[in-house]
C-alpha positions in Angstrom: 124.5 108.0 95.5 121.2 107.1 97.1 118.0 107.8 95.2 116.1 110.8 96.7 112.8 109.6 98.2 110.8 111.8 95.9 112.2 110.3 92.7 111.6 107.0 91.0 114.2 105.0 89.1 114.0 105.3 85.3 116.5 102.7 84.4 115.8 100.5 81.4 114.5 97.1 82.4 112.6 94.2 80.9 110.2 93.9 83.9 109.2 97.2 85.5 107.5 96.9 88.9 108.8 100.0 90.6 106.1 102.7 90.1 102.8 101.0 91.0 101.3 101.4 87.5 99.1 98.6 86.3 101.2 96.2 84.2 97.9 95.2 82.6 96.8 97.0 79.5 93.2 98.3 79.3 90.8 95.4 78.5 90.4 94.7 74.7 86.8 96.0 74.5 87.9 99.3 76.0 90.9 99.5 73.8 88.7 98.9 70.8 86.2 101.7 71.9 89.0 104.2 72.4 90.4 103.3 68.9 87.0 103.8 67.3 86.5 107.1 69.0 90.0 108.2 68.0 89.0 108.0 64.3 86.5 110.8 64.6 88.2 112.6 67.5 88.2 116.5 67.3 91.9 117.1 68.0 91.4 120.7 66.8 89.0 121.5 69.5 89.6 122.5 73.1 88.6 120.1 75.9 85.7 121.0 78.2 86.9 124.0 80.1 86.5 122.5 83.6 86.3 118.8 82.6 82.5 119.0 82.9 81.8 115.8 80.9 83.9 113.5 83.2 82.8 115.4 86.3 79.2 114.9 85.4 79.7 111.2 84.7 81.4 110.7 88.1 78.8 112.7 89.9 75.9 110.8 88.3 77.5 107.5 89.0 78.0 108.3 92.7 74.7 110.1 93.0 76.3 113.4 94.2 76.1 117.0 93.0 78.5 117.8 90.2 79.9 120.7 92.3 81.4 118.1 94.5 83.7 116.8 91.8 86.9 118.1 90.3 89.2 116.5 87.7 93.0 117.0 87.3 96.1 115.8 85.6 96.4 112.8 87.8 95.4 113.1 91.5 98.9 114.5 91.9 97.9 117.8 90.3 95.0 118.0 92.6 97.3 117.3 95.6 99.6 120.0 94.5 96.8 122.5 94.0 95.3 121.7 97.3 98.5 122.7 99.0 98.4 126.0 97.2 94.7 126.4 98.0 94.8 125.6 101.7 98.5 126.1 102.5 100.9 128.9 101.9 103.4 131.0 103.8 102.7 130.9 107.5 100.4 127.9 107.1 100.9 124.2 108.0 100.1 121.0 106.2 100.1 117.7 108.1 101.2 114.6 106.2 101.6 110.9 107.2 105.0 109.3 107.6 106.2 107.0 106.2 104.0 107.7 103.2 103.9 109.2 99.7 107.0 111.5 99.6 105.4 114.0 97.2 103.0 115.2 99.9 105.9 117.0 101.6 107.3 118.2 98.2 104.0 119.8 97.3 103.6 121.4 100.7 107.1 122.9 100.4 106.3 124.2 96.9 103.4 126.1 98.4 105.7 127.6 101.1 103.8 125.7 103.8 105.4 124.2 106.9 105.4 120.4 106.6 104.2 118.6 109.7 104.9 114.8 109.6 102.7 112.7 111.9 103.8 109.1 112.4 101.9 105.9 111.5 102.0 103.2 114.1 104.7 100.5 114.1 102.7 98.3 111.7 102.0 101.2 109.3 98.4 102.0 110.3 96.8 105.3 111.3 96.2 105.8 115.0 93.1 107.9 115.0 93.5 109.3 118.5 97.1 110.1 117.9 96.3 112.0 114.6 93.5 114.0 116.3 95.8 114.9 119.2 98.6 115.8 116.8 96.2 118.2 115.0 95.0 119.7 118.2 98.5 120.4 119.3 99.9 121.6 116.0 96.9 123.2 114.4 97.5 122.4 110.7 95.6 124.2 108.0 95.3 121.0 105.9 95.5 117.3 106.9 96.4 114.6 104.4 95.5 110.9 105.0 96.7 108.2 102.6 94.4 105.1 102.5 95.6 102.5 101.6 99.0 103.9 102.4 101.9 104.1 99.9 104.6 102.7 100.3 103.5 100.2 103.0 100.1 99.2 101.6 98.1 99.4 104.8 94.3 99.8 104.5 92.6 101.6 107.4 89.0 100.7 108.1 86.4 103.3 107.4 85.7 103.7 111.1 89.3 105.0 111.6 89.0 107.5 108.8 85.6 108.7 110.0 86.9 109.2 113.5 89.7 111.4 112.2 87.4 113.4 109.9 85.0 114.0 112.7 87.7 114.9 115.2 89.8 117.6 113.5 89.0 121.2 112.7 90.9 121.6 109.4 90.1 120.4 105.9 91.1 116.8 105.2 92.2 115.1 102.0 91.8 111.3 101.9 94.1 110.0 99.1 92.6 106.8 97.9 94.7 106.1 94.9 94.8 102.4 95.6 91.3 101.9 97.1 90.0 99.7 94.2 92.4 97.0 95.3 91.2 96.9 98.9 88.2 95.0 100.3 86.9 97.6 102.6 83.4 97.5 104.2 81.0 100.0 105.7 78.7 102.8 104.6 76.7 105.5 106.4 73.5 103.7 107.5 71.6 107.0 107.0 72.6 107.2 103.3 69.5 106.7 101.2 71.3 106.4 97.8 70.5 103.2 95.8 72.4 100.0 96.7 74.3 100.1 93.4 75.8 103.5 94.5 76.5 102.4 98.0 78.4 99.3 96.8 80.7 101.7 94.9 81.7 103.6 98.1 81.7 100.8 100.7 84.8 101.0 102.9 85.8 104.3 101.3 85.6 107.8 102.7 83.2 108.4 99.7 80.7 106.7 102.0 80.8 109.7 104.3 80.0 112.3 101.6 76.5 113.1 103.0 77.7 113.1 106.6 80.6 115.5 106.8 81.6 118.6 104.8 85.3 119.0 105.8 87.0 116.6 103.4 87.8 115.6 99.8 88.5 112.1 98.6 91.1 111.7 95.8 91.0 108.9 93.2 93.1 108.2 90.1 92.9 106.4 86.8 96.6 105.5 86.9 96.4 102.4 89.0 93.3 100.1 88.7 92.3 101.6 85.4 95.6 101.2 83.5 95.8 104.8 82.4 99.0 106.1 84.1 100.1 107.5 80.7 96.9 109.6 80.4 97.4 111.4 83.7 93.8 111.7 85.0 92.6 111.9 88.6 89.6 113.3 90.4 88.4 114.5 93.8 84.9 114.2 95.3 83.8 115.9 98.5 82.6 119.1 100.2 81.1 121.6 97.8 82.8 124.5 99.6 86.3 122.8 99.6 85.8 121.7 95.9 85.1 125.3 95.0 88.2 126.5 96.7 90.3 123.8 95.0 88.7 124.7 91.7 90.0 128.2 91.9 93.5 126.9 91.5 92.8 124.9 88.3 93.4 126.6 84.9 90.8 126.4 82.2 91.3 123.5 79.8 93.9 122.0 82.2 93.3 118.4 81.2 93.7 117.4 77.6 90.6 116.2 75.7 92.1 112.8 74.6 92.9 111.9 78.2 89.4 112.9 79.3 87.9 110.8 76.6 90.0 107.7 77.6 89.1 108.2 81.2 85.4 108.5 80.4 85.4 105.2 78.4 87.2 103.5 81.3 84.9 104.9 84.0 81.8 103.9 82.0 83.2 100.4 81.7 84.5 99.9 85.2 83.2 96.4 85.5 85.6 95.4 82.7 88.5 95.8 85.1 87.1 93.5 87.8 88.9 90.5 86.5 92.2 92.2 86.4 91.8 93.6 89.9 90.8 90.2 91.3 93.8 88.6 89.6 96.1 91.2 91.1 94.7 90.4 94.5 95.2 86.7 94.0 98.8 87.2 92.7 99.5 89.5 95.6 98.5 86.8 98.1 100.6 84.1 96.3 103.7 86.3 96.3 103.2 87.3 100.0 103.1 83.6 101.0 106.3 82.9 99.0 108.2 85.9 100.4 107.2 85.0 103.9 108.5 81.5 103.3 111.9 82.9 102.2 112.2 84.9 105.5 110.9 88.3 104.5 108.9 90.7 106.7 105.8 91.8 104.8 103.9 95.0 105.5 100.1 94.5 105.5 98.9 95.5 102.0 95.5 96.1 100.3 97.1 97.6 97.2 98.6 96.5 93.9 102.1 96.4 95.5 104.0 94.7 98.3 106.5 96.3 100.7 108.9 93.8 102.3 112.4 93.4 103.7 114.7 90.5 104.6 115.0 89.7 108.3 116.7 87.2 110.6 119.1 84.7 109.0 118.2 85.8 105.5 119.1 89.4 106.3 122.4 88.4 107.7 123.4 86.3 104.7 122.3 88.9 102.1 124.2 91.6 104.0 127.3 89.5 104.0 126.9 88.8 100.3 126.6 92.6 99.7 129.8 93.2 101.6 131.6 90.5 99.6 130.4 91.7 96.2 130.4 95.5 96.7 132.9 96.0 99.5 132.3 96.9 103.1 130.1 100.0 103.8 128.6 101.7 106.8 125.1 100.7 105.8 123.1 98.9 108.4 122.7 95.1 107.8 119.1 95.7 106.9 120.0 98.2 104.2 122.8 96.0 102.9 120.4 93.1 102.6 117.8 95.1 100.8 120.4 96.6 98.4 121.7 93.2 97.6 118.3 92.1 96.6 117.6 95.3 94.6 120.9 95.3 92.8 120.7 91.6 92.0 117.3 92.0 90.5 118.4 95.0 88.5 121.3 93.0 87.0 118.5 90.6 85.8 116.7 93.5 84.2 114.0 93.6 86.9 113.3 97.1 88.3 112.0 97.2 91.9 111.6 100.2 94.1 114.5 100.9 96.5 113.5 102.1 99.9 116.5 100.5 101.6 117.9 103.7 103.0 114.5 105.1 104.3 114.8 105.9 108.0 111.7 104.0 108.9 111.7 101.4 106.1 115.4 100.3 106.2 116.1 97.5 103.9 112.6 97.6 102.3 111.7 96.9 98.7 108.4 97.9 97.2 107.3 95.7 94.4 104.3 96.2 92.1 102.2 93.2 91.4 102.8 92.6 87.7 101.4 90.2 85.2 101.4 86.5 86.4 104.2 85.6 84.1 106.3 88.6 85.4 105.6 87.7 89.0 106.7 84.1 88.4 110.0 85.3 86.9 110.6 87.7 89.7 109.9 85.2 92.5 112.1 82.6 90.9 115.0 85.0 90.7 114.5 86.1 94.3 114.3 82.5 95.5 117.5 81.7 93.6 119.3 84.6 95.2 118.2 83.7 98.7 119.1 80.1 98.3 122.5 81.0 96.9 123.2 83.2 99.9 121.9 80.8 102.5 123.6 77.8 101.0 122.5 74.6 102.7 121.1 76.5 105.7 117.3 76.4 106.3 115.3 79.2 104.8 113.4 81.1 107.6 
């Protein structure tokens, strides 16, 4: 039975690279500080009612009003609540496709009509097409994913700004993976200090003082190694933030998660080495996968989306039929499944998108620790060479 697109495999494995968590632990200095603060932590006290401490830290760091910041149990809670706040029966929410499947799930949970607008053939946003889509369909909320999951594409700030400026509805810009991108661009009229402008370059956060119809979503689950703590935040329009805030219960994020997030956010620079290593490892794996004969989606995230093509696809598909029996899957899906199942047999858990209508045969693979990446690539190379025999790879 194929895995539903809104679910993630939870099979036991030795190397887990299917959920885009950071495989890196928090840096030692941060771990030590959290442990020290744990000794005197007031477990018997409620957390700040509206996460004021973390909200204030983020606001001060970015040089914005605290009323522009909201915190949730991961950015996912804030996405869900935005669908309740701006959607509802008789209302429409526009989401990108292919993209994060939970957008549609949250929209449906709020009884909203889900409108899926397509990305272009390479996985990027077409600003004019999105604006035209919104003019024609009149959504009550527009969601953008930048960089996009599961393809990894980063859209330049100019594209995001064009969309924000060109639509009439509230916009959410989900930037869960932005820390891994190398975006550029700020608002030239922004008079905040250079240190604050560097934090927002290439992000929709750079447009905070220019437009009042959008919210930017970020998370501590990816670059900051806190997936288990479930903390995310939004920054944007005061009016939209207040509407979003009405959907959030008092004390909705636990005090320990807030403490850990605060320590990480105050020590953001401690993660730079990890982030740079992830970028470097990503580039190495992309080069190796291309050499094997894989199609790679452009990525500025901590993951790679790829699929076998050409001769490699043919041979992997034939190997799938030989091992698992003939099926009505397309050759692309068979090839991808052969890769996924073979790695699973090696206790390596990848993300299976092989039956996705637009991403047939695709695998999404988180960039793990260097030693994990080396093991995975060696196993993939062995499989490909075994299937190709003496034939030239490529």
